[in-house]
N, C-alpha and C positions, 0 to 999 in steps of 0.2 A: 656270178661272173666267172668266166673262164680264166684261169691263171696259166701263164706260159712257163714251161720248164726253163730252168737256167736264167731266171730274170732278176737275180740279186747280185750285188757287188760283193757282199760278205756273208759268211755263214751267220754271224750275229744278226744281221738285218733279216735274213731269211727266217731264222728261228723266232725272232720277235714278231714278225708278221704272221707266221704260221700259228703262234700262240694266240694272237688276237683273233684268229679265225677258228679257234677251237682245238688246235693240235697241241694239247697240253701235256700229254704223257711222253716220257722219255723211255722209249722201248729199246730192248736189246734182243739179239738172237743168241740163245744159249747154245752150249756144246751139243745138245740133243737136237738142234735145228728147229727150235720152237721160239716164237716171239713171246717175250715177257716184259712187264713194265716195272718189276721190282717192288711194286706197292703191295701186291697180293700174290698169291700162288697161282693165279690163272695164267695159263699158257695158251698160245694159239698156233695152230698148224697153218701152213701157207694157204690152204683152202678157206681159211677163216679171215683172211686179210685182203684188203684192196690197196693198191698203190695209187695214190691220187696225184702226187707230184714228185719230181726228183730234181735236185739242183747240185751241180758240180762246181767245186771251187779249187783254184790253184793258189798256192801260197805266194804272197807278194814278194817275199825275199828269196824263196826257193821254189822254182817251178816244179820240182819233183815232190813238193809237199802238197799233195792233192787229196781232197776229201769229197764225199758225196753225202747229201742229206736227202733222205726219203721221207715223204709225208704219207702216212698210212692211216687206215681206219679198220678196226676189227669188226667182226660180225656182232659183237656186243655193243657197238657204238662208240667205243673208245677211239679217240683220234690222237695221234702223236707222231713223233719223229724217230728215225733210226739214223745214226751217223756211222759212217765207215770211211776208211782210207780208200782212195781210188787208185787203180793201177796195180803195180806189183806189190804194194804194201796192203792191199785190200784183203779183207777176211773172206776166205773161201766159203765159210759157213754162212755168212750174211749174203754173199753173192748167190749161193745156191738157193737160199730161202727166197730172196727177192725175185729170182727168176721163175719161181713157182707160184707167186701170188698173182691175183687178178690185176691186170694192167689197165687201170682206169684213168691214167693221167692224160690221155688224149681225148677223152669224152667231153662233149659240150655240156656246160652247166656245172662243172665241179668247182 
């Protein structure tokens, strides 16, 4: 079933639903610009990652408290999420990485 980007009220709701759909790894983008999940020493270049969904959230009490949640899959089959601030507080490293991954979030059947 195709999921729509930005279709959750809260980040907690999004993370819980994504976990139920197999996005169980908590990925980070390290200072070298590679994706890692912290569980093992495996890292992934942007060419080894697909972006399946993204969801933006605005803080309920502070509109400038914005975040973005990416649902990704690696070429080894690991599925998980990457969380970043959105807007001026966002990570340039994460943004550069995500701009270079395959953008699959609008394909039918994901």
